[in-house]
C-alpha positions as CSV (number, residue, x, y, z in Angstrom):
1,M,193.3,-33.9,75.5
2,S,191.8,-30.3,74.1
3,I,191.4,-30.0,70.1
4,W,192.4,-26.6,71.2
5,K,195.4,-26.3,73.1
6,R,198.0,-24.1,71.4
7,K,201.8,-24.9,70.8
8,S,203.6,-21.9,72.9
9,I,205.6,-19.8,70.5
10,S,208.6,-20.2,73.1
11,L,208.5,-23.9,72.6
12,L,208.6,-23.1,68.6
13,L,211.8,-20.7,69.2
14,A,213.3,-22.8,71.4
15,E,213.0,-25.3,68.3
16,A,214.0,-22.8,65.9
17,T,217.1,-22.2,67.9
18,E,218.3,-25.8,68.0
19,S,217.7,-26.3,64.3
20,E,221.8,-26.7,63.8
21,K,221.1,-29.7,65.0
22,G,218.6,-30.9,62.1
23,L,218.1,-28.9,59.2
24,K,221.0,-27.3,57.9
25,R,220.7,-23.2,57.3
26,T,222.2,-22.4,54.2
27,L,219.8,-20.4,52.2
28,T,220.4,-16.3,51.8
29,A,217.8,-13.7,50.8
30,W,218.8,-13.9,47.2
31,S,217.9,-18.0,47.4
32,L,214.6,-17.0,48.9
33,V,213.3,-14.4,46.2
34,A,215.1,-17.0,43.6
35,L,212.9,-19.5,45.1
36,G,209.8,-17.5,45.4
37,I,210.1,-16.5,41.7
38,G,211.2,-20.2,40.8
39,A,207.6,-21.3,42.3
40,I,205.9,-18.6,40.8
41,I,206.2,-18.1,37.2
42,G,205.4,-21.5,35.6
43,A,202.3,-23.6,35.2
44,G,200.4,-20.8,36.9
45,L,201.7,-17.8,34.3
46,F,202.0,-20.1,30.6
47,V,198.8,-22.3,31.4
48,R,196.8,-21.2,33.9
49,T,196.3,-17.2,31.9
50,A,195.2,-19.1,28.6
51,T,192.6,-21.3,31.0
52,A,191.2,-18.3,32.8
53,A,191.0,-16.2,29.1
54,A,188.9,-19.1,27.7
55,Q,186.8,-20.2,30.9
56,S,186.2,-16.5,32.6
57,A,187.8,-13.4,31.7
58,G,188.8,-13.0,27.8
59,P,191.3,-10.4,27.8
60,S,190.6,-9.0,31.5
61,V,192.0,-11.8,32.5
62,T,194.8,-8.8,33.3
63,I,192.3,-7.4,35.7
64,G,192.2,-10.8,36.9
65,F,195.7,-10.8,37.8
66,I,195.6,-7.5,39.2
67,V,192.9,-8.8,42.4
68,A,194.9,-11.9,42.3
69,A,198.1,-9.7,43.1
70,I,196.1,-7.7,45.9
71,G,195.0,-10.9,47.6
72,C,198.4,-11.9,47.4
73,A,200.0,-8.8,48.6
74,L,197.7,-8.6,51.4
75,A,198.2,-12.8,52.7
76,G,202.0,-11.9,51.6
77,L,202.4,-9.0,54.2
78,C,200.7,-11.2,57.0
79,Y,203.1,-14.2,55.9
80,A,206.0,-11.7,56.3
81,E,205.4,-11.0,59.9
82,L,204.8,-14.6,60.6
83,S,207.5,-15.8,59.2
84,S,209.9,-13.3,60.6
85,S,208.7,-13.7,64.0
86,I,208.5,-17.1,64.2
87,P,210.9,-18.9,62.2
88,I,210.5,-22.3,61.4
89,S,209.2,-24.9,59.3
90,G,205.9,-25.3,58.4
91,S,204.5,-22.1,57.1
92,A,200.9,-21.3,57.7
93,Y,200.5,-24.8,59.7
94,T,203.2,-23.7,62.4
95,Y,202.0,-19.7,62.6
96,T,198.4,-21.6,63.4
97,Y,199.1,-24.1,65.9
98,A,200.5,-20.9,68.1
99,T,197.3,-19.1,67.6
100,M,194.0,-20.7,67.1
101,G,195.1,-24.5,68.5
102,E,195.8,-27.8,67.2
103,L,192.5,-28.6,65.3
104,L,192.7,-25.7,63.0
105,A,196.8,-26.0,62.4
106,W,195.5,-29.4,61.4
107,I,192.7,-28.6,59.4
108,I,195.3,-26.3,57.8
109,G,198.0,-28.4,57.3
110,W,195.7,-31.2,55.6
111,D,194.8,-27.9,53.6
112,L,198.6,-27.5,52.3
113,I,198.8,-31.0,51.3
114,L,195.9,-29.7,49.0
115,E,198.2,-27.1,48.2
116,Y,201.7,-28.0,47.3
117,A,201.1,-31.9,46.6
118,V,198.1,-31.5,43.9
119,G,199.7,-28.2,42.6
120,A,202.7,-30.0,42.4
121,A,201.0,-32.7,40.4
122,T,198.8,-30.3,38.4
123,V,203.0,-28.4,36.9
124,G,203.9,-32.1,36.5
125,I,200.8,-32.8,34.4
126,A,201.7,-29.1,32.4
127,W,205.3,-30.6,32.1
128,S,203.9,-33.5,30.3
129,E,202.0,-31.5,27.8
130,Y,205.1,-29.2,26.9
131,L,207.6,-32.2,26.8
132,N,205.2,-33.6,23.4
133,N,205.0,-30.0,22.2
134,L,209.1,-30.3,22.0
135,L,209.2,-34.0,20.5
136,V,206.9,-32.5,17.7
137,N,207.8,-28.7,16.9
138,V,211.5,-28.5,17.9
139,L,212.9,-32.2,18.0
140,H,210.2,-33.1,14.7
141,T,209.9,-36.5,16.4
142,S,206.6,-38.6,17.0
143,P,205.0,-37.4,20.5
144,I,204.4,-40.0,23.4
145,P,201.3,-42.1,22.8
146,Y,198.2,-40.5,23.9
147,E,197.3,-43.1,26.5
148,L,200.6,-42.9,28.2
149,C,200.7,-39.3,28.8
150,H,196.9,-38.6,29.6
151,S,194.4,-39.4,32.9
152,P,192.1,-42.1,32.3
153,F,189.1,-39.9,32.8
154,Q,191.0,-37.9,29.1
155,V,190.0,-38.7,25.9
156,S,191.4,-37.1,22.9
157,A,189.4,-35.6,19.4
158,E,190.2,-39.6,18.5
159,G,188.4,-41.3,20.5
160,V,191.6,-42.6,22.1
161,N,191.0,-43.4,25.7
162,G,194.4,-42.2,28.3
163,I,195.6,-44.7,31.0
164,I,198.8,-42.9,32.2
165,N,200.7,-39.6,32.5
166,L,203.8,-41.6,32.6
167,P,206.1,-38.3,32.1
168,A,204.1,-36.3,35.0
169,L,205.2,-39.3,37.4
170,F,208.6,-39.2,36.0
171,I,209.6,-35.8,36.9
172,V,207.8,-36.0,40.2
173,A,210.4,-38.6,40.5
174,V,213.7,-36.8,39.6
175,I,212.2,-33.8,42.0
176,S,211.7,-35.8,44.9
177,L,215.5,-37.7,44.8
178,L,216.9,-34.1,44.1
179,L,215.5,-32.9,47.3
180,I,216.5,-35.6,49.4
181,K,220.1,-34.8,48.4
182,G,220.2,-31.4,49.7
183,T,218.5,-27.9,49.6
184,Q,221.1,-26.0,48.7
185,E,221.7,-27.9,46.3
186,S,218.0,-27.9,45.0
187,A,218.2,-24.1,45.5
188,F,221.6,-23.5,42.6
189,V,219.7,-25.7,40.3
190,N,216.5,-23.2,40.7
191,S,218.2,-20.6,40.6
192,L,220.0,-21.0,37.2
193,I,216.1,-22.0,36.2
194,V,215.2,-18.7,37.2
195,I,217.1,-16.7,35.2
196,V,216.1,-18.6,31.7
197,K,212.4,-18.1,32.6
198,V,212.5,-14.0,33.8
199,T,214.2,-13.9,30.2
200,I,211.9,-15.8,28.3
201,V,208.2,-14.0,30.4
202,I,210.2,-10.4,29.2
203,L,211.3,-11.8,25.5
204,I,207.7,-12.9,25.1
205,I,206.2,-9.3,26.4
206,I,209.1,-7.3,24.6
207,L,208.6,-9.2,20.8
208,G,204.9,-10.1,21.2
209,W,204.0,-6.4,22.1
210,N,204.1,-5.6,18.1
211,F,201.8,-8.2,16.9
212,I,199.1,-7.2,20.2
213,T,195.7,-7.1,17.6
214,P,193.4,-4.8,19.0
215,A,190.5,-6.6,18.2
216,N,191.5,-9.3,20.4
217,H,191.4,-6.3,23.2
218,T,187.3,-5.5,22.4
219,P,185.4,-5.8,25.0
220,Y,187.7,-5.6,27.6
221,I,185.1,-6.7,29.8
222,P,182.7,-9.5,27.9
223,Q,179.1,-9.1,28.5
224,P,178.3,-11.8,31.5
225,S,177.2,-15.2,29.6
226,I,177.8,-18.9,30.8
227,F,180.7,-21.0,28.8
228,T,180.4,-24.6,29.6
229,D,183.8,-26.8,29.0
230,E,184.8,-30.4,27.2
231,H,183.9,-32.1,31.2
232,G,180.5,-30.1,31.0
233,I,181.4,-28.0,33.9
234,S,179.5,-24.4,33.5
235,H,181.7,-21.0,34.3
236,N,180.7,-17.3,34.7
237,F,182.1,-15.3,31.5
238,G,182.5,-12.1,31.3
239,G,181.2,-9.5,33.9
240,I,182.5,-8.9,37.5
241,W,182.0,-12.7,38.2
242,G,183.8,-13.5,35.5
243,V,187.0,-11.7,35.9
244,L,187.0,-13.0,39.9
245,G,186.7,-16.5,38.7
246,A,190.1,-15.9,36.4
247,A,191.4,-14.5,39.5
248,G,190.7,-17.3,41.2
249,T,192.2,-19.4,38.4
250,V,195.1,-17.2,37.7
251,F,195.7,-17.4,41.4
252,F,197.4,-20.5,41.0
253,A,200.1,-18.5,39.2
254,F,201.4,-16.6,42.5
255,I,201.6,-19.9,44.8
256,G,205.1,-19.8,45.4
257,F,206.0,-16.9,47.5
258,D,203.9,-18.4,50.4
259,A,206.2,-21.6,49.6
260,V,209.0,-19.7,50.5
261,S,207.5,-19.2,54.0
262,T,208.1,-23.0,54.5
263,A,212.7,-22.9,54.1
264,A,212.5,-20.3,57.2
265,Q,214.4,-22.8,59.6
266,E,216.8,-23.6,56.7
267,T,217.1,-19.6,56.4
268,K,220.9,-18.4,57.3
269,N,219.0,-14.9,58.9
270,P,215.0,-15.6,58.4
271,K,214.1,-12.5,60.3
272,R,216.0,-10.3,57.6
273,D,215.3,-12.4,54.4
274,M,212.0,-13.5,55.2
275,P,210.0,-10.4,54.5
276,I,213.0,-10.0,51.2
277,G,212.2,-13.9,49.8
278,I,208.2,-13.3,50.1
279,L,207.6,-9.7,49.3
280,G,210.2,-9.1,46.5
281,S,209.3,-12.2,44.1
282,L,205.5,-11.6,44.3
283,A,206.6,-7.6,43.7
284,V,208.9,-8.9,40.6
285,C,206.2,-11.3,39.2
286,T,203.5,-9.6,39.7
287,V,204.7,-6.7,37.2
288,L,205.1,-9.1,34.6
289,Y,202.3,-11.3,34.6
290,I,200.0,-8.3,34.0
291,L,202.5,-7.5,31.0
292,F,202.4,-10.8,29.8
293,A,198.6,-11.3,30.2
294,H,198.1,-8.4,28.4
295,V,200.2,-9.4,25.5
296,L,198.9,-13.2,25.5
297,T,195.3,-12.3,24.9
298,G,196.1,-9.7,22.2
299,L,198.2,-11.8,20.1
300,E,194.8,-14.4,19.2
301,D,191.2,-14.0,20.5
302,V,189.4,-16.3,23.1
303,E,188.1,-18.6,20.2
304,F,191.9,-19.7,19.9
305,F,192.5,-20.3,23.8
306,R,189.3,-22.8,24.4
307,N,190.1,-24.6,20.6
308,G,193.5,-24.4,19.4
309,G,195.9,-23.3,22.3
310,K,194.6,-25.5,24.9
311,E,197.8,-28.0,25.0
312,A,201.0,-25.9,25.1
313,S,198.8,-22.6,24.4
314,V,201.8,-20.3,24.7
315,A,204.0,-21.6,22.3
316,N,200.8,-22.0,19.8
317,A,199.7,-18.3,20.3
318,I,203.5,-17.4,19.6
319,T,203.5,-20.1,16.3
320,S,199.8,-18.6,15.2
321,A,200.3,-14.7,15.5
322,M,204.1,-14.1,15.5
323,P,205.5,-15.1,11.9
324,G,209.2,-15.2,12.0
325,Y,209.3,-15.6,15.7
326,E,208.9,-19.6,15.6
327,W,212.7,-19.9,17.0
328,L,211.0,-17.8,20.0
329,A,208.2,-20.8,20.5
330,Q,210.7,-23.5,20.4
331,F,213.3,-21.7,23.1
332,V,209.4,-21.0,25.4
333,T,209.1,-24.7,25.1
334,V,212.4,-25.9,26.4
335,A,213.0,-23.0,28.5
336,I,209.3,-23.8,30.3
337,L,210.3,-27.5,30.6
338,F,212.9,-26.6,32.8
339,G,210.9,-23.5,34.5
340,F,208.4,-26.0,35.4
341,T,210.8,-28.3,36.8
342,S,211.4,-25.2,39.1
343,V,207.7,-24.8,40.3
344,I,207.6,-28.7,41.6
345,L,210.7,-28.1,43.5
346,V,209.7,-25.4,45.2
347,M,206.2,-27.2,45.7
348,L,207.4,-30.3,47.0
349,L,209.6,-28.4,48.9
350,G,207.4,-26.8,51.3
351,Q,205.3,-30.0,50.9
352,S,208.1,-31.6,52.8
353,R,208.7,-29.2,55.1
354,V,205.1,-29.4,56.2
355,F,205.1,-32.8,56.4
356,Y,208.1,-32.5,58.3
357,S,206.8,-30.3,61.3
358,M,203.4,-31.9,61.1
359,G,205.2,-35.5,61.6
360,K,207.8,-34.3,64.6
361,D,204.3,-33.2,66.6
362,G,202.3,-36.3,66.3
363,L,200.5,-35.4,63.6
364,L,200.9,-37.4,61.4
365,P,203.5,-40.6,61.7
366,K,206.4,-39.6,63.4
367,A,208.7,-41.2,60.4
368,F,208.3,-37.9,59.0
369,G,209.7,-36.5,61.0
370,D,212.8,-38.0,60.4
371,L,215.8,-36.7,59.0
372,H,218.6,-37.9,57.2
373,P,221.8,-39.4,58.9
374,K,224.0,-37.6,56.5
375,Y,222.2,-34.7,53.9
376,K,219.8,-33.6,56.8
377,T,216.8,-33.8,54.6
378,P,213.3,-34.9,55.3
379,Y,213.4,-37.7,53.0
380,K,211.0,-40.2,54.6
381,A,208.6,-37.2,54.3
382,N,209.8,-36.3,50.3
383,L,209.3,-40.5,49.7
384,A,205.2,-40.1,50.8
385,I,204.8,-37.0,48.9
386,L,206.5,-38.7,46.0
387,V,204.0,-41.3,46.1
388,I,200.8,-39.3,46.9
389,V,202.0,-36.6,44.2
390,G,203.0,-39.1,41.8
391,L,198.9,-40.3,41.6
392,F,197.5,-37.3,41.4
393,A,200.4,-36.7,38.4
394,A,199.6,-39.4,36.9
395,F,195.6,-39.9,37.6
396,V,193.9,-36.9,37.5
397,P,193.5,-34.3,34.8
398,G,195.2,-30.9,35.0
399,D,192.9,-28.3,34.8
400,I,190.6,-30.2,38.1
401,V,193.5,-30.6,40.2
402,G,194.9,-26.6,39.2
403,D,191.2,-25.3,40.7
404,M,191.6,-27.4,43.6
405,T,195.5,-25.9,44.5
406,S,193.8,-22.8,43.9
407,I,191.2,-22.9,46.6
408,G,193.4,-24.7,49.0
409,T,195.6,-21.6,48.8
410,L,193.0,-19.5,49.4
411,F,192.1,-21.0,52.4
412,A,195.6,-21.1,54.4
413,F,195.8,-17.4,53.3
414,I,192.8,-16.9,55.0
415,L,193.8,-18.0,58.2
416,V,197.0,-17.0,57.9
417,C,195.4,-13.4,57.8
418,I,193.1,-14.0,61.2
419,S,196.6,-15.8,62.5
420,V,198.7,-12.4,62.8
421,I,195.3,-10.6,64.3
422,V,195.4,-13.6,66.9
423,L,198.8,-12.9,67.7
424,R,199.3,-9.2,68.1
425,K,196.3,-9.7,70.7
426,T,198.2,-12.7,72.5
427,H,201.5,-12.1,72.4
428,P,201.6,-7.8,72.1
429,D,205.0,-7.7,73.4
430,M,206.7,-10.7,71.0
431,K,209.7,-9.2,69.1
432,R,208.8,-8.6,65.6
433,E,211.4,-7.8,62.5
434,F,208.8,-7.1,60.3
435,K,205.6,-5.8,60.9
436,T,202.3,-5.7,58.8
437,P,200.9,-2.5,58.7
438,F,197.7,-1.4,59.4
439,V,196.4,-4.0,61.2
440,P,193.6,-5.2,61.5
441,L,193.0,-3.2,58.6
442,V,195.2,-5.5,55.9
443,P,194.8,-8.7,57.4
444,I,191.0,-8.3,57.0
445,L,191.0,-7.0,53.5
446,G,193.5,-9.9,52.8
447,V,190.4,-12.1,54.4
448,G,188.1,-10.2,52.2
449,V,189.8,-11.0,48.5
450,C,190.7,-14.4,49.1
451,L,187.0,-14.8,50.1
452,A,185.9,-13.1,46.8
453,M,188.1,-15.5,44.9
454,I,186.8,-18.7,46.7
455,A,183.3,-17.8,45.8
456,G,184.3,-16.8,41.9
457,L,185.9,-20.4,41.6
458,G,181.9,-22.0,41.8
459,W,180.1,-24.4,44.0
460,T,182.0,-27.5,42.4
461,N,185.5,-26.7,43.8
462,W,183.6,-25.6,47.4
463,L,182.4,-29.2,47.0
464,R,186.0,-31.1,46.8
465,L,187.7,-28.3,49.6
466,A,184.7,-29.5,52.0
467,A,184.9,-33.3,51.0
468,W,188.7,-33.5,51.3
469,L,188.6,-31.5,54.8
470,A,186.0,-33.4,56.1
471,L,188.2,-36.7,55.1
472,G,191.7,-34.6,57.3
473,L,188.8,-34.6,60.1
474,I,188.6,-38.3,60.1
475,F,191.9,-38.9,60.1
476,Y,192.5,-36.5,62.9
477,F,189.9,-38.3,65.1
478,V,191.3,-41.6,64.1
479,Y,195.0,-40.6,64.8
480,S,196.1,-37.2,65.2
481,K,194.7,-36.7,68.0
482,K,195.3,-39.5,70.6
483,N,199.1,-39.5,68.7
484,S,199.7,-35.8,69.4
485,V,203.1,-34.6,71.3
486,L,201.2,-31.7,72.6
487,N,198.2,-33.3,74.1
488,N,200.1,-36.5,75.0
489,P,203.1,-35.3,76.8
490,D,203.6,-39.0,77.8
491,K,204.8,-39.8,74.2
492,K,208.1,-39.4,73.5
493,S,208.8,-36.3,71.1
494,N,210.6,-36.8,67.5
495,N,212.4,-33.6,67.6
496,K,215.9,-35.0,67.4
497,P,217.2,-36.0,64.1
498,E,218.2,-39.0,63.4
């Protein structure tokens, strides 16, 4: 049994051609672009932008967005080639299995749990924050008690300890059940939400532009210093390291376009539609992000986002700096709640498809590869993810899980970029509907930019990633290696749907 054994391209393509017996092909290019925008515009933009401005870069968070967008574009070109050439569920996990062998595939699959599951939990926590904002500022009722909407690691200014984040747990459960019902139904709901979210972002940019205070953008790149947050964690603020730190933080705002690639096996024409879905959603969001960050940091100064603007920072900034537009703040609160819902939907969709692929390959319990007899969705994977994500959402603070998601995703992007180079060498004649330009330059630049953002996230996040991967390696050698379908041909594969 070799930990470096690779899954053959011919086997992967054979599985893809048989997918009409399993996962339903229901998604179009527009569905994929909408899924991408649905995942991208959400907690990252409405929560992480203010966090990055407060902790790392001040107004130069816009430069952080540009750095993050460059890294995502380079990785996106690599994703587009791989997803159109190997149109099967599993995203970076599947691509790595085909190019670099089982052990690295396991590592990236385990890492994707960190990206999608923890990412969905982060957005669930943000959803909970905005729900309280809705109750107080829009519906004018009492908020949910602090102890029932915060983790045990959080303490209010009045000294109240959090116990459990019930709203975050609730929304994760509802979305998980919707995904079990069907991908097409989920995509339809998501498309409606996307239209509302994009409208809100454009409104904030257009209306907020006239309320920008130039002094809030001076100096645009603050002098280098150290900022210590309420958890006692130090951050590089200002200068080049502040910008890179902001890029690593707001990178979370771009997570989503890669989740599009996990739905390749449910796409009607993946070889044409996957590149459109990935690069199209990324292009739309990058332009909106830079303009949005410029407006938001112009409305209020850094101290506001460190103190007064923490939870529901966008709505609070509008209320504070745009007199006469309180209705917009209320509209934002309602729309963002719906928007966060679509982000959770896409991340849970991506996670369940990775579990589905790993279950079929025997690296996770084979039950995760079972499809619902009626809905043809990996319902057991969805239920397992409901438990995992629910625990994170209920009991871990949002800023901690947000940075864990960013570093996990950056690590996945690095392996995807390397996969393109390896696959060009090992399978030069494979049919590629979309080709990444300037290989190996583009993938190498992608690796470099992603490594720079990882460096900007600081040693505490490196430590969390190392601990997570160490835990994954233990699981692989105790369970996955012994149950791998590829390494144990005598074991029955779970490739047939129920």
